[in-house]
C-alpha positions as CSV (number, residue, x, y, z in Angstrom):
1,M,32.5,74.6,8.1
2,S,33.8,71.3,9.0
3,T,30.6,70.6,10.9
4,S,28.3,71.2,7.9
5,T,30.6,69.0,5.8
6,D,30.4,66.1,8.3
7,D,26.6,66.3,8.4
8,R,26.4,66.1,4.6
9,R,28.8,63.0,4.6
10,K,26.8,61.2,7.2
11,A,24.5,58.4,5.9
12,P,20.7,58.5,6.2
13,A,19.2,57.2,9.4
14,G,17.5,54.2,7.6
15,E,20.9,53.1,6.0
16,R,22.8,53.6,9.4
17,V,20.1,51.4,11.0
18,A,20.5,48.7,8.3
19,D,24.3,48.8,8.6
20,W,23.9,48.2,12.3
21,A,21.5,45.3,11.9
22,D,23.8,43.8,9.0
23,G,26.8,43.8,11.5
24,R,24.9,41.9,14.0
25,L,22.9,39.5,12.0
26,G,24.5,39.5,8.6
27,I,21.2,40.5,6.5
28,Y,23.0,41.7,3.5
29,G,24.9,38.5,2.8
30,L,21.7,36.5,3.6
31,A,19.7,38.6,1.1
32,K,22.4,38.5,-1.5
33,A,22.5,34.7,-1.5
34,N,18.8,34.1,-1.3
35,M,16.9,37.0,-2.7
36,R,17.8,36.1,-6.4
37,K,17.2,32.3,-6.0
38,I,15.5,31.0,-9.0
39,F,12.0,29.4,-8.9
40,P,10.5,27.5,-11.9
41,D,7.1,29.0,-13.2
42,H,4.4,26.1,-13.2
43,W,0.8,26.2,-12.2
44,S,0.9,23.0,-10.2
45,F,3.5,24.9,-7.9
46,M,0.8,27.2,-6.7
47,L,-1.0,24.3,-4.9
48,G,1.6,24.6,-2.2
49,E,1.2,28.3,-2.0
50,I,-2.5,27.9,-1.4
51,C,-1.9,25.6,1.6
52,L,0.8,28.2,3.0
53,Y,-1.6,31.2,2.6
54,S,-4.6,29.3,4.0
55,F,-2.3,28.5,7.0
56,I,-1.6,32.1,7.4
57,I,-5.2,33.0,7.2
58,I,-6.1,30.4,9.9
59,I,-3.5,31.8,12.3
60,L,-4.7,35.4,11.8
61,T,-8.4,34.7,12.1
62,G,-7.7,32.3,14.9
63,V,-5.9,35.1,17.0
64,Y,-9.0,37.3,16.6
65,L,-11.3,34.6,17.7
66,T,-9.4,33.6,20.8
67,L,-10.0,37.2,22.2
68,F,-13.8,36.5,22.3
69,F,-14.2,32.6,22.9
70,H,-14.3,31.3,26.6
71,P,-13.3,27.7,26.7
72,S,-15.4,26.5,29.7
73,M,-17.9,24.0,30.2
74,N,-19.5,25.9,33.1
75,E,-23.4,25.7,32.7
76,I,-25.0,29.2,32.4
77,E,-28.4,30.5,31.2
78,Y,-28.2,32.4,27.6
79,H,-29.5,35.9,27.6
80,G,-27.8,37.0,24.3
81,S,-29.2,38.5,21.2
82,Y,-30.2,35.2,19.5
83,V,-33.9,35.1,20.6
84,P,-34.7,31.4,20.0
85,M,-32.0,30.3,22.5
86,Q,-32.8,32.9,25.3
87,G,-33.3,31.3,28.7
88,Q,-31.8,28.1,27.6
89,L,-28.8,26.3,29.6
90,M,-25.6,25.9,27.8
91,S,-21.9,25.8,28.3
92,E,-19.9,29.1,28.3
93,A,-18.2,27.7,25.2
94,Y,-21.4,27.5,23.3
95,A,-22.6,30.8,24.5
96,S,-19.4,32.6,23.6
97,T,-19.5,31.0,20.1
98,L,-23.3,32.6,20.0
99,D,-21.8,35.9,21.0
100,I,-19.1,35.9,18.4
101,S,-21.5,34.8,15.7
102,F,-24.2,37.5,16.5
103,D,-22.8,40.2,18.9
104,V,-19.1,40.7,18.0
105,R,-18.5,43.1,14.8
106,G,-17.4,41.1,12.0
107,G,-17.4,37.8,14.3
108,L,-19.5,35.5,12.0
109,L,-17.5,36.4,9.2
110,I,-14.1,35.7,10.8
111,R,-15.5,32.5,12.1
112,Q,-16.5,31.4,8.6
113,I,-13.2,32.8,7.1
114,H,-11.5,30.5,9.7
115,H,-13.4,27.3,9.1
116,W,-13.4,27.8,5.3
117,A,-9.7,28.4,5.4
118,A,-9.1,25.2,7.5
119,I,-11.2,23.1,4.6
120,I,-9.1,24.6,2.0
121,F,-5.9,24.1,3.7
122,L,-6.4,20.6,3.9
123,A,-7.9,20.1,0.7
124,G,-5.0,22.0,-0.8
125,M,-2.6,19.7,1.3
126,F,-4.1,16.6,-0.2
127,V,-4.0,17.7,-3.8
128,H,-0.4,19.2,-3.2
129,M,0.7,15.8,-1.8
130,M,-0.7,14.0,-4.7
131,R,1.0,16.3,-7.1
132,V,4.3,15.6,-5.3
133,F,3.6,11.8,-5.3
134,F,2.5,11.6,-8.9
135,T,5.5,13.5,-10.2
136,G,8.1,11.8,-8.2
137,A,9.1,14.9,-6.3
138,F,9.5,13.0,-3.0
139,R,12.8,11.3,-4.4
140,K,16.2,12.0,-2.9
141,P,16.9,14.3,-1.4
142,R,13.4,15.3,-0.5
143,E,12.3,12.3,1.4
144,I,12.4,14.2,4.7
145,N,10.4,17.1,3.3
146,W,7.8,14.6,2.0
147,L,7.5,13.5,5.7
148,F,7.1,16.8,6.9
149,G,4.3,17.5,4.4
150,F,2.6,14.3,5.6
151,L,2.9,15.3,9.1
152,L,1.3,18.6,8.4
153,F,-1.6,16.9,6.8
154,V,-2.2,14.5,9.6
155,L,-1.8,17.3,12.3
156,G,-4.1,19.5,10.3
157,M,-6.8,16.8,10.4
158,F,-6.5,16.6,14.2
159,T,-6.2,20.3,14.6
160,G,-9.5,20.7,12.5
161,F,-11.2,18.1,14.5
162,T,-10.3,19.9,17.9
163,G,-11.3,23.1,16.4
164,Y,-14.8,22.3,15.4
165,S,-15.4,20.5,18.6
166,L,-14.9,23.6,20.6
167,P,-18.2,25.3,20.2
168,D,-19.7,22.4,22.2
169,D,-22.8,22.3,20.0
170,L,-24.9,19.1,19.3
171,L,-23.0,18.3,16.0
172,S,-19.6,18.5,17.4
173,G,-20.5,16.9,20.6
174,T,-21.8,13.8,18.7
175,G,-18.3,13.7,16.8
176,V,-16.4,14.0,20.2
177,R,-18.6,11.1,21.4
178,F,-17.9,9.1,18.5
179,T,-14.1,9.7,18.8
180,Q,-14.4,9.0,22.5
181,G,-15.8,5.6,21.8
182,A,-12.9,4.9,19.2
183,I,-10.4,5.7,21.8
184,L,-11.9,3.3,24.4
185,A,-11.8,0.5,21.8
186,T,-8.0,0.7,21.8
187,P,-6.7,-2.0,23.9
188,I,-4.5,-1.2,27.2
189,V,-4.2,2.5,26.5
190,G,-7.6,3.6,25.4
191,T,-8.9,4.2,28.9
192,Y,-6.0,6.2,29.9
193,I,-6.1,8.4,26.7
194,S,-9.7,8.8,27.3
195,M,-9.1,10.0,30.9
196,F,-6.4,12.5,29.9
197,L,-8.6,14.1,27.3
198,F,-11.9,14.2,29.0
199,G,-11.0,14.2,32.8
200,G,-13.0,11.2,33.6
201,E,-16.4,9.9,32.3
202,F,-17.7,11.4,29.2
203,P,-18.5,14.4,28.6
204,G,-16.6,15.4,32.0
205,G,-16.2,19.0,32.6
206,D,-12.6,19.7,31.2
207,F,-12.5,18.6,27.5
208,V,-13.3,22.0,25.9
209,A,-10.5,23.7,27.9
210,R,-8.1,20.6,27.1
211,F,-9.0,20.6,23.3
212,Y,-8.6,24.5,23.4
213,S,-5.0,24.2,24.6
214,I,-4.4,21.5,22.0
215,H,-6.1,23.6,19.2
216,I,-4.3,26.8,19.8
217,L,-1.0,26.0,21.2
218,L,0.2,22.5,20.9
219,L,-0.8,21.4,17.4
220,P,-0.4,24.8,15.7
221,G,3.1,25.2,17.3
222,I,4.3,21.9,16.0
223,M,2.9,22.8,12.6
224,L,4.4,26.2,12.4
225,G,7.7,24.5,13.0
226,L,6.9,21.9,10.2
227,V,6.0,24.8,7.9
228,V,9.3,26.7,8.5
229,G,11.3,23.4,8.2
230,H,9.4,22.5,5.0
231,L,10.4,26.0,3.4
232,I,13.9,26.0,4.6
233,L,14.3,22.4,2.8
234,V,12.7,23.7,-0.3
235,F,15.4,26.6,-0.3
236,Y,18.1,24.3,0.4
237,H,17.4,21.5,-2.0
238,K,16.2,24.0,-4.8
239,H,12.9,23.6,-6.5
240,T,12.0,20.8,-8.8
241,Q,11.1,21.4,-12.4
242,F,9.7,19.4,-15.2
243,A,11.7,18.3,-18.1
244,G,12.2,20.9,-20.9
245,A,14.8,22.7,-23.0
246,G,18.0,23.6,-20.9
247,R,16.6,22.1,-17.7
248,S,18.7,19.4,-15.8
249,D,19.3,18.0,-12.5
250,K,22.0,20.5,-12.1
251,N,20.2,23.9,-12.7
252,V,17.0,25.6,-12.3
253,V,15.1,27.5,-15.1
254,G,12.7,30.2,-14.0
255,M,12.2,33.5,-12.2
256,P,14.4,35.0,-9.5
257,L,12.5,35.3,-5.8
258,L,13.0,39.1,-5.8
259,P,11.3,40.9,-7.7
260,V,9.4,38.8,-9.8
261,Y,8.4,35.8,-7.7
262,M,7.7,37.8,-4.6
263,A,5.3,40.3,-6.5
264,K,3.4,37.3,-8.0
265,A,3.3,35.5,-4.6
266,G,2.1,38.8,-2.8
267,G,-0.7,39.2,-5.4
268,F,-1.6,35.5,-5.2
269,F,-1.9,35.7,-1.4
270,F,-4.4,38.4,-1.6
271,L,-6.3,36.5,-4.4
272,V,-6.6,33.5,-2.0
273,F,-7.5,35.5,0.9
274,G,-10.2,37.3,-1.2
275,F,-11.5,34.1,-2.6
276,I,-11.9,32.5,1.0
277,S,-13.5,35.8,2.3
278,A,-15.9,35.9,-0.4
279,L,-16.8,32.1,0.1
280,A,-17.2,32.7,3.9
281,A,-19.6,35.6,3.1
282,V,-22.0,34.0,0.9
283,A,-21.7,30.3,2.1
284,S,-22.7,29.5,5.7
285,I,-20.7,26.8,7.2
286,N,-21.2,25.3,10.9
287,P,-24.3,27.2,11.7
288,I,-24.4,26.1,15.5
289,W,-27.4,28.0,16.3
290,N,-29.5,25.7,14.2
291,L,-28.4,22.8,16.3
292,G,-28.4,23.8,19.8
293,P,-26.1,23.1,22.8
294,Y,-24.7,19.6,23.4
295,R,-26.6,17.1,25.6
296,A,-25.4,13.7,26.2
297,D,-28.9,12.2,25.6
298,Q,-29.3,13.6,22.2
299,V,-27.7,12.9,18.8
300,S,-28.1,15.3,15.9
301,T,-29.7,13.9,12.7
302,G,-27.3,13.3,9.8
303,A,-24.3,14.1,11.9
304,Q,-21.3,14.4,9.7
305,P,-17.4,15.4,10.4
306,D,-15.6,17.5,7.9
307,W,-14.4,15.9,4.8
308,Y,-10.9,14.9,6.0
309,M,-12.3,12.7,8.9
310,G,-14.8,11.1,6.9
311,F,-12.4,8.3,5.7
312,A,-11.9,7.1,9.4
313,E,-15.6,7.3,10.1
314,G,-16.5,5.4,6.9
315,L,-14.1,2.6,8.0
316,I,-15.8,2.3,11.2
317,R,-19.4,2.4,9.7
318,A,-18.6,-0.2,7.0
319,M,-17.1,-2.5,9.6
320,P,-19.5,-5.3,11.1
321,G,-19.9,-4.9,14.9
322,W,-17.4,-7.7,15.8
323,E,-16.8,-8.2,19.5
324,I,-14.6,-10.9,21.3
325,N,-13.8,-11.7,24.8
326,F,-10.1,-12.1,25.6
327,A,-8.5,-12.6,29.1
328,G,-11.7,-11.4,30.7
329,H,-11.8,-8.2,28.5
330,T,-14.0,-7.3,25.5
331,L,-12.3,-6.3,22.3
332,V,-14.6,-4.2,20.2
333,L,-12.9,-5.3,16.8
334,G,-15.6,-3.4,14.8
335,V,-13.9,-0.3,16.0
336,F,-10.3,-1.3,16.6
337,I,-9.7,-2.9,13.2
338,P,-10.8,0.1,11.4
339,L,-8.5,2.3,13.4
340,V,-5.6,0.0,12.7
341,L,-6.4,0.2,9.1
342,F,-6.6,3.8,9.1
343,G,-3.0,4.1,10.5
344,L,-1.7,1.4,8.0
345,F,-3.3,3.3,5.1
346,L,-1.8,6.7,6.2
347,G,1.6,4.8,7.0
348,V,2.0,3.4,3.6
349,I,1.9,6.8,2.0
350,A,4.2,8.3,4.6
351,L,7.0,5.9,3.9
352,Y,6.4,5.3,0.3
353,P,9.6,7.4,-0.8
354,F,11.6,5.0,1.0
355,I,9.7,1.8,-0.3
356,E,10.3,3.0,-3.9
357,S,13.7,3.8,-3.3
358,W,14.4,0.2,-1.9
359,I,12.6,-1.4,-4.8
360,T,14.6,0.5,-7.5
361,G,17.8,0.9,-5.7
362,D,18.1,4.3,-7.0
363,K,20.0,6.4,-4.6
364,R,20.7,9.4,-6.8
365,E,19.4,13.0,-6.4
366,H,16.4,13.9,-8.6
367,H,15.4,17.5,-9.5
368,I,13.5,16.7,-12.8
369,L,10.0,15.6,-12.3
370,D,8.4,12.6,-13.9
371,R,5.3,12.6,-16.1
372,P,2.8,10.4,-14.3
373,R,2.4,8.4,-17.4
374,N,6.0,7.5,-17.3
375,A,5.7,5.9,-14.0
376,P,2.6,3.8,-14.5
377,T,2.9,1.6,-11.5
378,R,3.4,4.4,-9.3
379,T,0.5,6.4,-10.7
380,A,-1.7,3.3,-10.6
381,F,-0.9,2.9,-6.8
382,G,-1.8,6.5,-6.1
383,V,-5.2,6.5,-7.9
384,A,-5.9,3.3,-6.2
385,W,-5.2,4.8,-2.7
386,I,-7.3,7.7,-3.6
387,T,-10.1,5.5,-4.8
388,A,-10.2,3.8,-1.5
389,Y,-10.2,7.1,0.2
390,M,-13.1,8.3,-1.7
391,I,-15.0,5.0,-1.2
392,M,-14.5,5.3,2.6
393,L,-15.5,9.0,2.3
394,I,-19.1,7.7,1.0
395,G,-19.1,5.3,3.7
396,G,-18.7,8.0,6.3
397,G,-21.8,9.6,5.0
398,N,-23.8,6.4,4.2
399,D,-27.0,7.8,5.8
400,I,-26.9,11.2,3.8
401,V,-26.1,9.3,0.6
402,A,-29.2,6.8,1.3
403,T,-31.8,9.6,2.1
404,H,-30.6,12.0,-0.8
405,F,-30.6,9.1,-3.5
406,H,-33.4,7.2,-2.1
407,L,-31.5,4.1,-1.4
408,S,-31.3,1.6,1.0
409,I,-28.7,2.3,3.7
410,N,-27.8,-1.4,3.8
411,A,-27.2,-1.3,0.0
412,V,-24.8,1.8,0.4
413,T,-23.0,0.1,3.2
414,W,-22.4,-3.1,1.2
415,F,-21.4,-1.1,-1.8
416,V,-18.6,0.4,0.5
417,R,-17.5,-3.0,1.9
418,I,-17.0,-4.5,-1.5
419,G,-15.9,-1.4,-3.2
420,F,-13.2,-0.9,-0.5
421,F,-11.4,-4.0,-1.8
422,A,-12.7,-4.2,-5.5
423,G,-12.5,-0.5,-6.3
424,P,-8.7,0.1,-5.8
425,V,-7.7,-3.1,-7.9
426,V,-10.0,-2.1,-10.7
427,A,-8.6,1.7,-10.4
428,F,-5.0,0.2,-10.4
429,I,-5.6,-1.9,-13.6
430,A,-7.4,0.7,-15.5
431,T,-4.9,3.5,-14.5
432,K,-1.8,1.4,-15.5
433,R,-3.3,0.5,-19.0
434,I,-4.2,4.2,-19.5
435,C,-0.5,5.3,-18.6
436,L,0.8,2.6,-21.1
437,G,-1.5,3.8,-23.6
438,L,-0.4,7.4,-23.3
439,Q,3.3,6.2,-23.5
440,R,2.5,4.4,-26.8
441,R,0.9,7.6,-28.2
442,D,4.0,9.6,-27.0
443,K,6.3,7.0,-28.9
444,D,4.2,7.4,-32.0
445,K,4.2,11.1,-31.9
446,V,8.0,11.2,-31.6
447,L,8.5,8.7,-34.6
448,H,5.6,10.0,-36.8
449,G,5.0,13.5,-35.6
450,R,1.8,15.3,-34.6
451,E,-1.5,14.7,-36.4
452,S,-2.3,18.0,-38.2
453,G,-5.8,17.4,-39.5
454,I,-4.9,18.0,-42.9
455,I,-6.0,15.3,-45.3
456,K,-3.9,14.8,-48.4
457,R,-4.6,12.6,-51.5
458,L,-1.6,10.9,-53.1
459,P,-1.2,10.4,-56.8
460,H,-2.4,6.9,-56.7
461,G,-5.7,7.8,-54.8
462,E,-4.7,6.8,-51.1
463,F,-5.9,9.4,-48.7
464,I,-3.5,10.2,-45.8
465,E,-3.5,12.6,-42.9
466,V,-0.3,14.8,-42.9
467,H,1.9,14.5,-39.8
468,E,4.0,17.6,-38.7
469,P,7.3,16.7,-37.1
470,L,7.7,17.6,-33.6
471,S,10.2,20.3,-32.5
472,Q,13.4,19.4,-30.7
473,E,12.1,20.7,-27.4
474,Q,8.8,18.8,-27.8
475,M,10.7,15.5,-28.6
476,H,13.1,16.1,-25.6
477,V,10.2,16.3,-23.2
478,L,8.5,13.0,-24.5
479,T,12.0,11.3,-24.3
480,A,13.8,12.7,-21.4
481,H,12.4,10.2,-18.7
482,E,14.5,7.4,-17.5
483,Q,13.5,3.8,-17.9
484,Y,14.6,1.6,-15.1
485,K,15.5,-2.2,-15.4
486,P,14.2,-4.5,-12.9
487,A,16.6,-5.8,-10.0
488,E,17.8,-9.2,-10.7
489,I,18.7,-11.7,-8.3
490,G,21.7,-13.0,-10.3
491,P,22.8,-16.4,-10.5
492,T,21.8,-18.8,-7.7
493,V,24.8,-21.1,-8.4
494,D,28.5,-19.8,-8.2
495,E,31.2,-20.8,-10.5
496,N,32.1,-23.9,-8.4
497,G,28.4,-25.1,-8.6
498,V,27.6,-24.2,-5.0
499,E,24.0,-23.1,-4.6
500,R,24.0,-19.5,-3.2
501,K,21.4,-18.8,-0.6
502,V,19.2,-15.9,-1.7
503,K,17.6,-14.2,1.2
504,A,13.8,-13.5,1.4
505,P,13.9,-9.7,1.2
506,Q,16.2,-10.1,-2.1
507,K,13.5,-12.1,-3.6
508,L,10.8,-9.8,-2.5
509,R,12.7,-6.8,-3.9
510,S,13.0,-8.7,-7.3
511,K,9.4,-9.4,-7.7
512,L,8.3,-5.9,-6.8
513,S,10.9,-4.4,-9.0
514,K,9.5,-6.6,-12.0
515,A,6.2,-5.4,-11.2
516,Y,7.2,-1.8,-11.3
517,Y,9.7,-2.0,-14.4
518,G,9.0,-5.1,-16.0
519,E,8.1,-5.5,-19.9
520,D,4.5,-5.0,-19.2
521,S,4.9,-2.0,-16.9
522,Q,6.7,0.3,-19.3
523,I,6.8,0.9,-23.1
524,P,10.5,1.4,-24.6
525,K,11.3,4.7,-25.5
526,P,12.0,5.3,-29.4
527,T,15.6,4.9,-30.3
528,A,17.4,7.4,-32.8
529,E,17.8,4.4,-35.1
530,E,14.0,4.0,-35.2
531,Y,13.6,7.7,-35.8
532,R,16.1,7.8,-38.6
533,E,14.6,4.9,-40.3
534,I,11.1,6.5,-40.0
535,T,12.2,10.0,-41.1
536,S,14.2,8.7,-43.9
537,G,11.2,8.1,-45.9
538,H,10.2,4.6,-45.2
539,G,6.8,4.7,-44.2
540,H,6.7,8.4,-43.3
541,H,4.1,10.5,-44.8
């Protein structure tokens, strides 16, 4: 009798396993603290999810491809199912890629999913970073997370480059040759880096195996660690949110992680996976069988890198072929200067959170996002950066642009050279003026209300448009932003008439601060007195 009673009182096996794990890992406490964490609901936050899901798809398809790819440059004669290539000499890497495409069940689809996912991952990273930039989500305490995201983008660029170099086809081989030339243009260390990567003179016999190790182990391992760190910091710092009713720097308004957000995130993952799979099924990408194996004495016509490396190539194509002799060595400035500009161009974006913090002197925590129009200088700077990036992207494909639009390649190159300097300036000025115009419109809406489209005739014959007053929530969104005051140097002479020495960094900070937050860089918000005067009947329709 007692035995049966004990059996009935014993907990189910699953619960006993969970209790055992909780006693050693603290799962219950961890879940209780985090599973009900609140996440705000805004469509722009889905950009980061697209990046995460694309990265997961890249890992899954990459594992499958490693089962069939042979990272060897040993030369063999091809006898596979692709008839036009039979009997041709090629590397084992190229032959195994053909086998994956034509002989492995589902191999071509997985190859194309892998490649398209990489393209979408980097495109999503680019757009996600710009969303973070334009809304000011990089401010304290998220500067480290911004650097994590930046490093993910840069490492993704090089992971993609090593990935599409592995098949050893004529297109990727041309790109590798271009890269090797750029490496050799680097003074002092260029020859050593080239030797480590290629194992001697180009193309050597080891670069595919070395790129393979970098592509599947080194770079993905670092990126996986950065992704985990990025997500941990998102949980720790809590998510940013746009201004709205009941929202402040001390709370988060949204939905709990479990079950609402997890259900939506799971569905969105399969939506992204399905979209990439459908794209891979209908849109061919990197058809290496049309190009043939790489040969050092041949170059494929119209050779282009993937879009994310086009900026670096555009800089080199637009740069004049300058060379100088220094201390008995030839310095190829036509390649070295673009590489330096490329690094500086990325470095400015990487360090921007710290630059803005120094200019404003703002060391507070920020969890409410800015509307881009309310930070016109920052927004204009971001648009100028994107403009320069896109112009150099055109430069990276100047031959394709010239042939498709029946233009002179010299004209395209000169457009890129001039546009690289003039385009960002024009974009900066135009964007800043647009932002200020939008600020004026917001101020007018707060004071006078929203245009209703209803025309009314007054007793004395005047026609006016009826304006509907905004709700309190709408007015809060339009007036919640802060307006910084420019940093001042202060008096240069003390109370005793002794001139105070002002350091150069202080002068620079003051000038930059005035450029960011001076009178011509922001429109004053409407005051309560202005609103009461307007709504009391003086000039209000």
